[in-house]
Each structure stands twice: as C-alpha cells, then as structure tokens.
C-alpha positions as CSV (number, residue, x, y, z in Angstrom):
1,M,-21.5,15.5,94.3
2,E,-22.1,19.1,95.5
3,N,-24.4,21.0,93.3
4,I,-22.7,24.0,91.5
5,S,-24.7,27.1,90.8
6,V,-23.6,30.0,88.5
7,N,-24.0,32.4,91.4
8,K,-21.7,30.3,93.6
9,L,-19.0,30.2,90.9
10,V,-19.3,33.9,90.2
11,E,-18.9,34.8,93.9
12,S,-16.0,32.4,94.4
13,T,-13.5,34.9,92.9
14,N,-12.9,38.5,93.9
15,S,-12.8,40.6,90.7
16,N,-14.0,44.0,89.6
17,L,-15.1,42.8,86.2
18,P,-18.8,43.4,85.4
19,R,-21.0,40.7,86.8
20,D,-22.6,39.9,83.4
21,I,-19.2,39.0,82.0
22,K,-18.4,36.8,85.0
23,V,-21.9,35.1,84.7
24,E,-21.2,34.3,81.0
25,F,-17.8,32.8,81.9
26,A,-19.4,30.8,84.7
27,K,-22.1,29.4,82.4
28,N,-19.6,28.3,79.8
29,I,-17.4,26.6,82.4
30,L,-20.2,24.8,84.1
31,S,-21.4,23.5,80.7
32,E,-18.2,21.5,80.6
33,I,-16.9,21.0,84.1
34,K,-19.0,19.5,86.9
35,N,-16.5,19.2,89.7
36,L,-16.7,22.3,92.0
37,E,-12.9,22.6,92.7
38,D,-12.0,22.2,89.1
39,A,-14.6,24.7,88.0
40,K,-13.4,27.2,90.6
41,K,-9.8,26.8,89.5
42,E,-10.7,27.2,85.8
43,F,-12.9,30.2,86.6
44,E,-10.3,31.9,88.6
45,I,-7.7,31.6,85.8
46,L,-10.0,32.9,83.1
47,I,-11.2,35.9,85.2
48,K,-7.6,36.8,86.2
49,N,-6.4,36.6,82.6
50,L,-9.3,38.6,81.3
51,S,-8.8,41.3,84.0
52,L,-5.1,41.7,82.9
53,K,-6.3,42.2,79.3
54,K,-8.4,45.3,80.2
55,Q,-6.8,48.3,78.6
56,K,-5.4,50.4,81.5
57,E,-2.5,52.8,82.2
58,I,0.8,51.1,82.8
59,I,4.3,52.0,83.7
60,N,6.6,51.5,80.7
61,A,10.0,50.5,82.3
62,T,11.3,48.8,79.2
63,G,13.4,51.8,78.1
64,T,11.7,51.8,74.7
65,V,10.1,55.2,74.5
66,L,7.9,54.6,71.5
67,H,6.9,51.1,72.3
68,T,4.5,49.6,69.7
69,N,2.8,47.2,72.2
70,L,2.4,49.9,74.8
71,G,0.7,52.6,72.7
72,R,3.7,54.3,71.2
73,S,3.9,58.0,72.0
74,P,2.7,59.0,75.5
75,V,0.3,62.0,75.5
76,N,-0.9,64.3,78.3
77,M,-4.6,64.1,77.2
78,S,-6.4,67.4,77.8
79,F,-9.6,66.8,75.9
80,S,-12.6,66.7,78.2
81,G,-14.8,64.6,75.9
82,M,-17.6,67.2,76.0
83,Y,-19.2,69.0,73.1
84,T,-16.9,71.0,70.8
85,N,-17.2,73.4,67.9
86,I,-15.6,70.8,65.6
87,E,-18.1,71.5,62.8
88,Y,-19.7,74.7,64.1
89,D,-18.5,78.1,63.1
90,L,-18.5,80.5,66.1
91,T,-18.0,83.5,63.8
92,T,-21.2,82.9,61.8
93,A,-23.3,80.9,64.2
94,S,-23.8,78.2,61.6
95,R,-22.3,74.9,60.3
96,G,-18.6,75.1,59.8
97,N,-15.7,73.2,58.3
98,R,-13.6,70.7,60.3
99,N,-10.0,71.3,61.2
100,E,-9.7,74.9,60.0
101,Y,-7.6,76.1,62.9
102,L,-5.6,72.8,63.1
103,T,-5.0,73.0,59.3
104,E,-3.7,76.6,59.5
105,S,-1.5,75.8,62.5
106,M,0.0,72.7,60.8
107,K,0.6,74.7,57.6
108,V,2.6,77.3,59.7
109,L,4.6,74.5,61.5
110,L,5.5,72.7,58.3
111,D,5.6,75.7,55.9
112,V,3.3,73.8,53.5
113,E,0.4,74.7,51.2
114,N,-2.1,72.2,52.5
115,V,-2.6,69.4,55.0
116,A,-5.0,66.5,55.7
117,F,-5.5,64.3,58.7
118,V,-6.5,60.6,58.8
119,N,-6.6,57.8,61.4
120,N,-3.0,56.5,60.8
121,N,-0.1,56.7,58.4
122,A,-1.1,53.5,56.5
123,S,-4.3,55.4,55.5
124,S,-2.2,58.4,54.5
125,L,-0.4,56.3,51.8
126,Y,-3.4,54.3,50.7
127,L,-5.7,57.4,50.3
128,S,-2.9,59.4,48.6
129,L,-2.3,56.7,46.0
130,L,-6.0,55.9,45.5
131,S,-6.7,59.6,44.9
132,L,-3.9,59.8,42.4
133,A,-5.2,56.8,40.6
134,K,-8.9,57.8,40.5
135,K,-8.7,61.5,40.2
136,H,-5.4,62.0,38.3
137,N,-5.3,58.9,36.1
138,K,-2.0,57.6,37.5
139,D,-1.6,53.8,37.0
140,S,1.7,52.8,38.5
141,V,4.0,53.4,41.5
142,I,7.8,53.4,41.1
143,V,9.6,52.3,44.3
144,S,13.2,51.2,45.0
145,R,13.5,47.5,45.9
146,G,15.4,48.6,49.0
147,E,12.2,50.4,50.2
148,I,9.6,47.8,49.7
149,I,8.8,47.5,53.4
150,E,6.7,45.5,55.8
151,I,5.6,47.0,59.1
152,G,4.0,45.0,61.8
153,S,2.1,41.8,61.0
154,S,-0.2,42.9,58.2
155,Y,1.2,46.0,56.5
156,R,3.1,45.2,53.3
157,L,3.8,47.9,50.8
158,P,3.0,45.8,47.7
159,D,-0.3,44.8,49.2
160,I,-1.3,48.4,49.9
161,I,-0.4,49.5,46.3
162,S,-2.3,46.5,44.9
163,E,-5.4,47.5,46.8
164,T,-5.4,50.9,45.0
165,G,-5.4,49.2,41.6
166,M,-2.1,50.6,40.7
167,N,0.9,48.6,39.5
168,L,4.1,48.3,41.5
169,I,7.2,49.1,39.5
170,E,10.3,47.9,41.3
171,V,13.6,49.6,40.5
172,G,17.2,49.1,41.4
173,T,18.3,46.3,43.8
174,T,17.9,45.8,47.6
175,N,21.1,47.7,48.4
176,K,21.7,49.9,45.4
177,T,19.2,52.1,43.5
178,R,20.4,54.8,41.1
179,L,18.7,57.9,39.5
180,S,18.9,56.2,36.1
181,D,16.8,53.3,37.5
182,Y,13.9,55.7,38.3
183,E,14.3,57.6,35.0
184,E,14.1,54.4,32.9
185,A,11.0,53.3,34.8
186,I,9.3,56.7,34.2
187,K,10.0,56.6,30.5
188,K,8.4,53.1,30.2
189,N,5.5,54.1,32.5
190,P,4.5,57.7,31.7
191,N,1.4,57.6,33.9
192,S,3.4,56.6,37.0
193,V,4.2,58.4,40.3
194,V,7.4,58.0,42.3
195,L,7.3,56.9,45.9
196,K,10.3,57.4,48.3
197,V,9.9,55.4,51.5
198,H,11.9,56.2,54.6
199,R,13.2,52.9,56.1
200,S,12.2,53.8,59.7
201,N,12.0,50.3,61.1
202,F,15.1,48.7,59.6
203,S,18.5,49.8,58.1
204,I,20.7,48.7,55.2
205,S,24.4,49.2,55.6
206,G,27.6,48.4,53.7
207,F,27.7,48.4,49.9
208,T,24.7,50.7,49.4
209,E,23.5,53.6,47.2
210,E,20.2,55.5,47.2
211,V,18.8,58.5,45.4
212,S,18.3,61.7,47.4
213,I,15.0,63.6,47.6
214,S,16.4,66.6,45.8
215,E,17.5,64.4,42.9
216,L,14.1,62.8,42.7
217,V,12.4,66.3,42.8
218,D,14.5,67.3,39.7
219,L,13.5,64.1,38.0
220,K,9.8,64.4,38.7
221,N,9.8,68.0,37.5
222,K,11.6,67.0,34.3
223,Y,8.9,64.4,33.5
224,E,6.0,66.3,35.1
225,T,5.0,63.5,37.5
226,V,4.2,63.3,41.2
227,L,6.7,62.5,44.0
228,L,5.5,61.1,47.3
229,H,7.6,60.8,50.4
230,D,6.4,58.3,53.1
231,L,8.5,59.5,56.1
232,G,6.7,57.3,58.6
233,S,8.2,58.6,61.9
234,G,7.7,62.3,61.2
235,L,10.5,64.4,62.7
236,V,9.4,68.1,62.9
237,I,11.3,69.4,65.9
238,E,13.9,72.1,65.4
239,N,17.6,71.4,65.4
240,S,18.1,74.0,68.1
241,F,16.1,71.8,70.6
242,L,18.1,68.7,69.6
243,S,21.4,70.5,70.0
244,K,20.4,72.0,73.4
245,H,19.7,68.5,74.8
246,N,22.6,66.8,72.9
247,L,20.2,64.5,71.0
248,T,22.6,63.7,68.2
249,I,20.9,60.4,67.5
250,F,18.5,62.3,65.2
251,K,21.4,63.7,63.0
252,K,20.5,61.5,60.0
253,E,16.8,61.4,60.5
254,P,15.0,63.3,57.7
255,R,12.8,66.2,58.8
256,V,9.3,66.8,57.3
257,Q,10.0,70.5,56.7
258,Q,13.1,69.7,54.7
259,S,11.3,67.2,52.4
260,I,8.6,69.8,51.7
261,K,11.2,72.5,51.2
262,D,13.0,70.3,48.7
263,G,9.9,70.1,46.6
264,V,8.1,66.8,47.3
265,D,4.4,66.9,46.2
266,I,3.0,64.8,49.1
267,V,4.7,64.1,52.4
268,M,3.1,61.7,55.0
269,F,4.0,60.8,58.5
270,S,2.6,59.4,61.8
271,G,1.2,61.5,64.6
272,D,2.1,59.0,67.3
273,K,5.8,58.6,66.6
274,L,8.4,61.3,66.5
275,F,5.6,63.9,66.3
276,G,4.7,62.9,69.8
277,S,0.9,62.9,69.7
278,V,-2.0,60.5,69.2
279,Q,-2.3,57.8,66.6
280,S,-3.1,59.5,63.3
281,G,-1.7,60.1,59.8
282,I,-0.7,63.5,58.5
283,I,-0.6,64.2,54.8
284,A,1.0,67.5,53.7
285,G,1.9,68.9,50.4
286,K,0.8,70.8,47.3
287,C,-2.6,72.4,47.7
288,E,-4.4,70.8,44.7
289,L,-3.2,67.3,45.5
290,I,-4.1,67.5,49.2
291,E,-7.5,69.0,48.4
292,S,-8.3,66.2,46.0
293,I,-7.6,63.8,48.8
294,K,-9.8,65.6,51.3
295,T,-12.7,65.8,48.8
296,F,-12.3,62.2,47.7
297,S,-15.5,60.1,48.2
298,I,-14.0,57.7,50.8
299,F,-11.9,60.2,52.8
300,R,-14.7,60.4,55.4
301,T,-14.2,56.7,56.3
302,Y,-10.6,57.4,57.4
303,R,-11.0,60.8,59.1
304,C,-10.0,61.5,62.7
305,S,-12.4,61.8,65.7
306,D,-12.7,65.1,67.6
307,I,-10.6,63.7,70.4
308,V,-7.7,63.0,68.0
309,L,-8.0,66.3,66.3
310,Y,-8.0,68.2,69.6
311,E,-4.8,66.5,70.7
312,L,-3.1,67.1,67.4
313,Q,-4.1,70.7,67.7
314,K,-2.5,70.9,71.2
315,T,0.7,69.2,70.1
316,T,1.0,71.4,67.0
317,E,0.7,74.5,69.2
318,L,3.4,73.3,71.5
319,Y,5.8,73.0,68.6
320,I,4.9,76.5,67.2
321,Q,5.3,78.1,70.7
322,K,8.7,76.4,71.2
323,N,7.3,74.5,74.2
324,E,8.5,71.1,73.0
325,E,9.6,70.1,76.5
326,D,5.9,69.9,77.3
327,I,5.4,67.1,74.8
328,P,5.8,64.0,76.9
329,F,7.9,62.1,74.3
330,W,10.5,64.9,74.1
331,N,10.4,65.4,77.8
332,L,11.5,61.7,78.3
333,L,14.3,61.9,75.7
334,K,15.9,65.1,77.2
335,K,16.5,63.5,80.6
336,T,20.2,63.3,81.4
337,Y,22.0,60.2,82.6
338,S,22.7,61.7,86.0
339,E,19.0,62.7,86.5
340,L,17.9,59.1,85.9
341,E,20.6,57.8,88.3
342,S,19.4,60.2,91.0
343,R,15.9,58.9,90.6
344,F,17.0,55.3,91.0
345,Q,18.7,56.2,94.3
346,K,15.4,57.6,95.6
347,I,13.3,54.7,94.4
348,M,15.5,52.1,96.0
349,N,16.2,54.1,99.2
350,K,14.0,52.0,101.4
351,S,14.2,48.7,99.5
352,N,16.3,45.6,100.4
353,V,15.9,44.1,96.9
354,K,19.3,43.1,95.6
355,H,20.2,45.0,92.4
356,K,22.9,46.7,90.5
357,I,22.9,49.8,88.3
358,I,24.6,49.3,84.9
359,N,25.4,51.5,82.0
360,G,22.6,50.5,79.6
361,E,21.0,51.5,76.3
362,S,17.5,52.7,75.8
363,L,15.6,52.6,72.5
364,V,13.7,55.5,71.0
365,G,11.5,52.9,69.3
366,G,12.0,49.6,67.6
367,G,10.0,50.6,64.6
368,T,11.2,54.3,64.5
369,L,15.0,54.5,64.7
370,P,16.4,51.1,64.1
371,N,19.8,50.3,65.9
372,I,19.8,53.8,67.5
373,T,20.1,53.9,71.3
374,L,20.4,56.4,74.2
375,S,22.8,55.8,77.1
376,S,20.8,55.3,80.3
377,P,21.4,53.8,83.7
378,V,19.5,50.5,84.0
379,M,18.6,48.6,87.2
380,V,19.2,44.9,87.0
381,L,17.5,42.8,89.7
382,D,19.8,40.3,91.4
383,I,17.0,37.8,92.3
384,V,16.5,34.0,92.0
385,E,12.8,33.9,91.2
386,S,12.8,36.3,88.2
387,E,9.7,34.8,86.7
388,K,7.7,35.1,89.9
389,V,8.7,38.8,90.4
390,L,7.9,39.5,86.7
391,M,4.4,38.2,87.1
392,K,4.0,40.4,90.3
393,L,5.2,43.4,88.3
394,I,2.7,43.0,85.5
395,S,-0.1,42.0,87.9
396,N,0.5,45.0,90.1
397,E,-2.5,47.3,90.5
398,Y,-0.6,49.8,88.4
399,P,1.2,47.3,86.1
400,I,5.0,47.8,85.7
401,I,6.4,46.5,82.4
402,P,10.1,45.8,82.6
403,R,12.7,44.7,80.1
404,V,13.9,41.1,80.4
405,V,17.4,40.4,79.3
406,D,19.0,36.9,79.7
407,G,16.3,36.0,82.2
408,R,17.0,39.0,84.4
409,I,14.5,41.8,85.1
410,N,15.8,45.2,83.9
411,I,14.1,48.5,84.9
412,D,14.9,51.4,82.6
413,L,13.6,54.9,83.7
414,R,14.2,56.4,80.3
415,S,10.5,55.6,79.5
416,V,9.2,56.2,83.0
417,F,7.7,59.6,84.1
418,E,9.0,61.0,87.3
419,N,5.5,61.0,88.9
420,Q,5.5,57.2,88.5
421,D,8.6,56.7,90.5
422,N,6.7,56.4,93.8
423,E,4.7,53.5,92.4
424,I,7.9,51.6,91.5
425,A,9.4,52.4,94.9
426,K,6.2,51.2,96.6
427,F,6.4,47.9,94.7
428,F,10.0,47.1,95.6
429,N,9.5,48.2,99.2
430,S,6.7,45.6,99.4
431,L,8.8,42.6,98.2
C-alpha cells in the first residue's frame, strides 16, 4: 500500500484556503482513511465544501431584495476601517461621547426626542423592556394574542419577555383584539406596559380586528403607563418618493415617524430592512425613557461598532438630503419593468442557452412584507440538467444565487445590481 503523507494529501487539491486549515483536515482524514484514492476523494469534497462556506460577495438573483440568508439589505460600504473620532471630541481635543452627530441626525429624520442604537432589533425590545422593569418598576407586558410572534429559528416573543423577568399578559384572540381587552388588562395589572407588535413577517386576514396606535396612545395616557411599538421593518422614507416611483406596495406599511407623531413612548425598528442600512436596532422615543436605556448597566454589551455607526450615519444623511435613490435597497426597488427587460436582452445577447422571459413576481422580503410582490420580468432556463447548472451557478467564482421554481432555474434581476450583469452574461456565455 502506498504511504500517504499529510503534505501529499494537502497538495492533491488546488484550493486557496490557508494551508494550516488544509493540513488539519488532512490529518483528520488520514487518521481514519488509509487508502490514497479514498483519502483524496474525501479531502477534495471537504475542501470544496468549506471553500463554498467562506463568506463572500454573491449575486442575489432570487428576486427577494431583503433576503434573510443573503445578508438582508445591501449596503455600499464607505467606511475605511481606519481610526475615527468615535469617542474623541474634535472641538475640545478630549474624550467625547459616542454617536452625538448620528443621534442628532436621526432625531431630525424621525422628529423624535431621543434615540439609541444597538446591534439588532431583538436587542431593542429586550433592552427596552429590561430597562422598564429594572428602572421603572414595570412588571408585566400586555400584548395582543395576534401579535405574539416568532421570527427565524430562535426568536420567540414570549421567551424574550420571560428573560426580562416580566410577565406576559395575553389579550384578545388570534384574529380579534379590542380596546376593551387592553383596558381590562391594565386595570388588573397597574404596573404593566403595552406592547404593539407589527406583524412584519406574516399576515392575518378575514374576520379580524385590531386596535390602532392612536387608540392605544389615548389608553396609555388615561392610565399613565408606557406604550411600545415594535415596528420591525422600519419604513422611514417619504411618501413623495414612493409616489414618484409608483411603489404602492408600501401603502399599508406603518411609518416610524407616524408612530412617533401619534404619541408612542418607545418605537423600535431594524436598520437592515426597510431602513436600508447595516444590521442594527434603532430605539426612538421619549427622552427620559431612551436615556434610561442608554445609561442602563448592560447597554454597553449590545452597542454597535464604529463600522455600523458610520454606515447608519451615512444612510441617515441620504434620507435627510432626499438622496434616497443612493440607498441600494431603494435603488433596486425603483427599477421599472422595462429597464429590467432591457438588461436581460443585453445579458443574453451572446448566449445560446435556451430560456424564456416570463412576467414574474419579486419579493421585497420574506420576513418584511408578507405576501407583497413587485411585478418583474423573470428569466426561466429551458434546460435538462437544472441541478448541474445550479451547482455551477453557486460554485462560480462570483457565486450567482438563483430562484428555483418547480425544478427550473429562475433569474430575477430585481435583486441584481446593474454592474453585476456582465458577470451573469459571462457565466451564460461560457455554458
């Protein structure tokens, strides 16, 4: 039997993974497999699979613009990664406070008293409730049964509330909750707060009833309690932009500014969904309540890095300056059907791959606007070996992630940037 060395196995596969990683894999394989060909085959599979798991830039051709598995909102990163004055005051040449400019900018954008920034929106809710429990002696959270949500694989609202030490008070039913349900719960639980949760990742239709924010504001004022609004998605863009680009799909989506204007005490939303920036949680509301969150002992463990804060600052400025088209998310959504059709023609100009263009539907985001779609042209590949081509697409040097419908590969340019078209054309021209 031919002697197998670690070096020989490492050099048997061409890969740009660090050598130390390949050596570790080779050692593990050789501890179990002694046949050279079997060892080579196993090593090649493991190295290839690990290479594909490296985080890298991909082309999102699924048509889902805020794709949870692909990083949600795309961002034109502008932060250099070098030193910044994040905690240095250039006016006094001494230590300064974090986020002063970003805070003032966001206050202007939202027309709100105060704002705080954390690493995601789950943290926004957790810290807000924990602060109310520890600093304001609140012991219960009143929530409609139709808003007791689960997001992803591990976020469940009852579990988050339980971790704060507060009690969950369920009111109403799954499909119908009335103002009287909330009022009865407040009377029985005087130290409670009211939480309104926007159902951003599912919808309830048919025989339904829910209480409006303005009604809940009147109720919380009557009983001198606190009203929180977990908006999740976080729509802040002006209606004039939506009208200009005929984006009527957002007609029923609640806006952050409106919730604040209506009198909610604490509003929270994600930075990486409809806000169109990096993953973060934004907590806005009454000055005293937000300040108590920012000065809370564990707030530091959830705060954002300088990279995140810099990108939030840039996105906020784009909104204030009315340059929303420079926010990648909104730039993708405003593309017209005919623009996307024209791009398909250029992409497939030199390709012989059999395909057809159909009138399709793109998603804004599976966990952002449920059941809401945008009309888009979609290219359906008319090929026999769909699985083989799919693997070539995702194994491409610049991975292209398509949508697969009934076993057929669909390419939707709604979520593809125009400067990525050449890479798609290059791929199909090579088939």
